[in-house]
N, C-alpha and C positions, 0 to 999 in steps of 0.2 A: 128240532129245537125251536122254541118260540122266539120271535123277534125281539121281545122284551119280557122282563119278568112277569109271570102270569099273576102274581099276587103282590100285595104291598110289601116293599122291602124295609121300610122304616118300622121300628117297634112301636106299635100304636099305644102301648101302655107306658111308654117312656115319659118321664117328667121333663125331658128336654123338649123345647118348642120346635119340633120337626114337622115337615110337611112333604108330601109327594103328590105329583100330578100325572095321571095317565091321560095324556093329551088326546089320544085317539077316541077314548070313550068319555072324555071330560069328567073323569072321576078324581075327586080330590080327597086325599087321606091326610088327616090331622092327628098328631099324637095327643095324649092327654095334656102334656105340657103346652102344646100349641093352643088347644081349646081353652085352657085356663088363662093363657096370656091374652087371647083375643076377646075374652069376656062376652061371649055370645051365648044366648040361651039355647040355641040350636045350631051346632057347628055346620057350616056349609059342606055339602058333599059333591058339589060341582064348582069348577072355577068360575063359571058364570054367576053363581050365587055369591061367591066370595067377592067378586068385583062389584057386586051391588052395594057393598058397604063402603066403597071408595067414592068420594065426591066426584061428580061428573067432570069438573074442570081438571082433575088430576089424571083421569084415565088415558087421554091421548098420549101424554108423555110416558106413562108407565108402559102402555102397550108398545110404544116405540122402542123403549129400552129392552123390553123382553123380546121383541121381534128380532132384534139384532142377534141375540144369543140363540133363540129358537131356530132361526134360519141358518145359523152358522156363520154369519157375516162378521160377528165381533167376538168369536171364540166360544168357549163352552161354559163360562161362568159369569155371574153378574152379582154385584152388590148395589142395591138401590134403596131409597127410602121414600115414603109417601104417607099421606093421611089415610087413616082407616078408622071409621066410626069416630070415637073420641080419643083415639090414640095416634101417635106418630110412629109408624112401623118401619123397621129396617129389615130388608129381605135379602137373604143369600140364596142364590139359585145355581144349581149344577145340572148340566145335561147328562142323563144316564144312558140314553139310547136315541138313535136317529134312524130314519127310514132310508131307502135306497137313494133318494134324491138329496139326502143330507139334512132334512128337517127333523127337529127334535120330536120324539114320540113319548118320552118320559123324562121328567125332571124331579129333583128333590132339593130340599134346602132347609133353612131354619129361620125363625123370626126372632127379633129382639125389639124391645120398646126403647125409643130414643127420645131425647128432649125435642119438643116441637120448635120449629123456627119461629122467629118473632112475628113474621107475616104469615102465620099458619093458615089464616082464612083464605089467602090467595095462593098458597104454595102448591106447586104441582110435584110430581115425582122427580127425583134427582138421582143421578148415578154417582156412586162413590168409587166404583171400579168397574169400568165397562168391559168386562170380559178378559180372559187370559188366553193367549194362543196355545193351541195344542195341549190342552189339559185333559188327561184321561181320568176317569173315575173308577174306583174299585170298592167293593163291599165284601167283607169277610165275616161269615157266620161261623162262630166258634162252635156253636151248638151242633150244627149240621156238618161242620168241617168242609165248607164249600166256599169258593171265592168267585164272585161275580165281577166282571170287568166290562167296561163299555168298549165300543169299537175304536175310539181314540186311544184308549189304554192299550188295546191289542195292537194297533198300528205302531205305537211308540216302541213296543216290544218286537216289532218286525213280524207280527203275525196278523195281518189285516183280516178283519171280520166285518161283514155287512152290518151287524148289530151286536148289542151286548150279549155275552154268553157266559156260561159257568165253566170253570175249570176244576180239575180235581184238587183236593187238599194237598196231595203230595207234589203237585206241580207249582205250588205258590212261590217257591224260591228258586226254581230250576234255572231261571235266566240270570240270576244275580252272580256276580263275580265271586269266586271262592273266598277271596280275601275279605269281602264284605258280608258274606252270607252268615257266618257264625256269629259275628258281632251284632248284626241286625236281628237275628233270631233271639239272641239274649236280651236285647233292648226291648223287643216287642213282648217277650215273655214277662219281663218286669212290668211293662205297661198293662198287660192283661191281668197278671196275678195281683199286683199291688196298686191300689187306688192312690196311695201316697206318692206314686211316681207321676201323678197328673193324668190328664186325659188326651194329651196331644203329643205328637212327635214329628220332627222334621229331620230328614236324613239325606245326605248326598251319597248315592251309590252308583256303582258301575253295573250296567245291564247289557247282556249279550243281545245284539240285534240279529235280524234275519240274515244279514250279510256276513256274519261271523265276527264282527268287530264289537268292541265294548264302547258304550256311550255313558257319560255322566248324567244321572237323572236326579231330580228332586222328588223324593218320596215323602208325602205328608199323610199322616194317619190320625184319626180321632176315634175315641171310644164313644159309641152312640148309646150303649146300654150296658149296665152291670147287674149281676144278680144280688140277692140279699147278702151274700158274703163279700161283696165288693169285687168279684171277678168279672172281667169283661166278657160279654156274650156276643156282642156285635160291634164291628169296627168298619169304618169307611174312610176313604181318603182320595187323594189325587196323585197323579204321576205326570211329570213334565220334564222336558229337557232342562238341565241345570243352567245352561247359558241363557235360556229364555226367562229364567226366574230371577235374574239379577235385579236388585233394587234399582229403581230409577235414579236414586240419589247418586249413583256412580257416574251419571252423566251430567250432573249439575255443576257448573262452574262455581268455584268457591265465592267469587265476588258477584255471582248472579243474583237477580232479584228474587228468584225462587227460594234462595237460602233465607232471605229476610221474611218471605211469606211463611216458610216453615217455622221460623222462630216465633212467628206471631200466633201460632196455634195454642200456646200455653205451655208447651214442653220445652225443656232445655236441649238444644242441639249440640252434638259434638261430632268431630270429624278427625279421624286418625290416619295420617299418611305414614305407614310404617317404613316404607322404602326410604323416605327422606327424614324420618324421625320428627315429623311436624304434627302439632295438635292445634285444633281450633275449638274454642268454647264460645258459644253464642252469648250475646248480652243477656238473654233470658236465663240461660244456664247459670251465669254468674249471679244474677239478681236473685235467683231461687235460693242460693246459699248465702247471699249477702256480701259477696266479695266484689272488689274492683279488679280491673285488668292487671293492675300492679300487684295486688295481693294474690292473684291466681294466674301466674304466667302460663303461656301456651305450651306446656310441657306435660308429658305423661306423669312425671313425678308429682305435679301439682294435684293430680287426681289421686294417685296412690297414697300420698302422705295424709290425706284427709279421710280415708276409709276407716271405719271403726275396727279396732284390733280384732274383735271377735268375728268380723266378717271378712277380714283381709284375705286369708288363705283361700277361702271358698271363691271369692270374687275374682281374684287374680288367676287362680287355676282354671276357672271356667273360661276366662278370656284367652289364656295361653293355649288351652286345648283346642279351641276353635281356630285360633291363629295358626297353630302348627300344621293342621291337616283338615281337609274337608270330610274326613272319615266320620266326624261327629256333627256334621251339619255346618251351615253357614250363618246361623243366627244364634243370638244370645238373649235370654230373658232372665233377670235376676232381681232380687229385692235385697237391699242393704242400707247401711247407715253411713252418712258422711257428716263431718264436722262443719257446722255453720261458722260464719265469721264471728258470731257472738259467743262461740264456745259450746253451744248446744248441738244436738244431733238431729239431723233430718232423715226420715225414712224415705228412700227413693225406689221407684220401680224403673229399672234400666232395661233398655232394648238396644240391640246392635245387630248389624248385618255386615258380613264380608262382601264387598262389592268387586274385589279383584284379587286374584291369586297369581303367583308366579308358576313357572313350569313344574316346580316340585310340589305344588299344592299349598305353599305357605302364603298366608294372607299378606297382601301389600297395602290394602286400604279398607278401613271400616268406617261406617257412619251409624249414628244412633241418637237416642233421645233419653232423657231422664224425666220422670214425672214425680212431683212431690206427693207422697201418700202418707205423710206423717199422721194426719187425723184418722185416715182409714186404718193405718197400722195399729193405732191405739185400740180401735174397736176390734181389729183382727186379733190382737193379743188376747182379748177377752174370749173371742170365739175359739181360738186355739186351745185355751184351757178346757173349754167344753168338748172340743174334738178329741183331746188327749185323754179324757177321762170318761168312763162308763157311768152314765147318770144313775142307773138303777143300783149298781153295786158299789160305786165309789172306787173301783179298781181302774187300772189303766185300760184304754180302749185298744181295739185291734190295730188301728192306725198307729198309735204310739208304740205298740209292741213291734210292729214292722220297722218303724224308725229306729228303735233301740237295737233290734237285730242287725240292721244295716250298720249301725255305729260299732257294735261289737265286732262284726265281720271286717269292717273297714280298718279298724285299729288292730286287728289280729289278736284280740284278747283270748288267751287260753291259759288254763283250762276253762271250760264253760259247761254248765249243766243245764238241761231243760227238763221241766216237769210238765207233762200234759195231763189235764184232768177233765172229767166229764161226770155230770150228775145223772144218776140212773132214776128213771121213773118220773121225770118231770112232766111228760105228756099225760101220764095217768093222773098226776096231781092236778094239772090244769083242767083236765076233762071232768074230774069228779069233785074238786074243791074250788075250782075257779082260778083264774089267772092271778088274782091278788095273792092267793096262797102260794102259787108257783113263784111269784116275784119275791115273796118273803123267804122262800127256800133259797133262791139264788142270792139274795142279799146276805142271809146268814151263812151260806156256804162260802161266800167271798170273805166274810169276816174270819171264819175258821181257817181259810187258806192263807190269809194275810198274817194271822196272829203269830206264828213261830218264825217268821222270816224277817230279814233285815229291811230297814226302810229303803235302802238303796236297791233292793231286788225289784225287778219288774214283774208285777203280778197283773195279768190282763185277762179280761173277759173277751173272748174272740167272737162271741155271738151265741145266742141260744143258751145251751147248758155247757158250753166248752170254755175251758180256762187254760192259760199257759203261764208258766213261771220261768223267767230267764235268770240264770244265776252266773253272771260273769265272774271269772276269777275263782270259781268254786271247784275244788277237786272232786273226783268221783265219790270218795269216802264222805266228804262233807255233804255232797248232794244226797247220798243215801240217808244220812242223819237228818237232813231237813225234810225229806219225804216221810221218814218215820215219825217225825214230830208233827207233820201235817195230819197223817193218818191217826195219830194219837188224839189230836184235837177233835177230829170227827168222831172217833170211838167214844171219847168222854162225853161228848154232847149227846150221842145216841143211847146212852145208858138209861136215860129217863124215858120210861114207857109212856108217859103222858104227852110226849112231844112227837110230832111227825118225824119219822126217820129221814135223815139227810144222808143218802148213800152215794158215795163217789168212787170212781175207779181212776187210778193214776198210772202213769208210765214215766220212767226216768231214763234219759239217755245223756251221753256226755261226749266231749271231744277234748283231747289234750294236745292236738296238733292242728295248725292252720290248714293242713292238707285235707282235713275233714270239714267241709263247709257247715256252717251253722244251720243252713236250710235242711241239710241231710239229717242233722241231729234232731231237729224239730219233727221231721217226718218219722224218725225212729221212735221218739218218745210217744208220738201219737199212735203209732202202730202197736207199741207195747200196751198203751192204755186201752185201746180197742180190744186187744186180746184178753186183758184182764176183765174188762167190762162184759165181754161175751161169756167168759167163764162163770161170772157171778150173776149174770142178768136174771135168770129164773129165780134164784134165791132172793135177790134184792127186790124183784117185783112182787114176789110172794109176801115179803115182809111189809112192804108198803100197802099192798092190797088188803092184808089182814087188818092193818091199822085203820085204813079208811073205812072198811066195811063195819068195823066195831064202832066207829063214831057216827056213820051215816045210816047204818042199817040197810044199805043197798048193795047189790052185787056189783063187783067192779071187774072190768076186763083187765088183762095183764100184759098188754102189748104196748110198750111205749115207743116202738120204732116208728120213724117217720115213713110216709108212703114211699115205696121204692127202695128203702134201705133194708 
């Protein structure tokens, strides 16, 4: 087995600004996202060439910061920033492999562009987080079903290895406590399958060590790449002892100067001592909302009473879940509205961390910040409308359909029917009449699909030529009636011989009991649709083929299947 991965681990086609450095050969790999971010005509292929874009005065400090991590003296990760060409770059670095003497042989990370400091001309590199102790790195390729972990990760699991190595797919959860294994697998399945779940996860889990005992570990995971359907294909993350991951805020005296320094960074600081039922709201926290200390007493109720009614249940439950048990992690991130002193509403981005738990795992102390994102949220609302709708057809998007399915499942709405649809011959149309003609077919098919349905029904384009209809509260008989109405709309439209046929296959499935999950119903509808499409494929292709040949005078192939299908 090689001492480090023989090829580049990061997805080079990713739009994320990722980078990887094989130190032994001084080979630098940059993703498409990184190349775009750095704005270089020819991306550097060696770290020596990369460093040539950094001003000479900044190199000594950057090399010093990196050396601490590469040598292993300051941990296995680093966050720093420095001038690069005409940019001010923030760099995240993680060690993937080390040689026998402990020196790093391969690292990976990502870049972001940050606002330049006022004294940019004379600024050198600076560390924002100078390493973390005993942080192991893992990479999970879903495509090849293989997990790569570095030597630190292996050592944390009680299986020391001189270098990073690959382990079998079936071994990826073998060391996790049975009580955590099922829930963790479910959460990562959602992370992989549904982009709406976000691209990152933090979990506290119990891991079996080589000595036969369990230890609490902080497992962090991030999606590095998704396919065209939004399904994750590559994940990476870190593993470390949970006690070493406690936020430094837990050690800050409340009357200490650091509290005032934290309050000066622009965010509102809060501190919740659950054991003694005490709250602290910083001056900037109160100023952000326009309150005085008298108007906003240091109690939990002061916060609760001012949360928007539409956000209240979500926000309170998310906090109570993390407080009750480390099972769902030690951190909270949420977006919600709070009432200002003037009666208006402020959009806030809230972050919190559990810094101490009792013997039963219940939180005793939390610290966090709020950031005013009202202006950003107004723009985000406009963006969300674009995300929720398919631009080409005007139907709902895949993301919206997934959210609606989650809502139906969460509220236990039954009966529920699902109609899955697929347009036959779209590839043949695109190849012979052009993509504009294919787009017209999709848009018209969407209109036919939408026509006989209720405005409250979710009709979504899932991608390509695939459509899904969610019918909450719809009985099986009513579902069949609506499917018949949809098919009648298509049949009426296709009676005109002068118009390109729009031929679709549909499948209907339903559930009248919460015991049958909606996800299973959607799979059943899709399976029935594919069965009907396969049965009618040749006849449908022949009909489209004859129509195109009559208009173009050219012979047309009759295979609209995608490669590999």
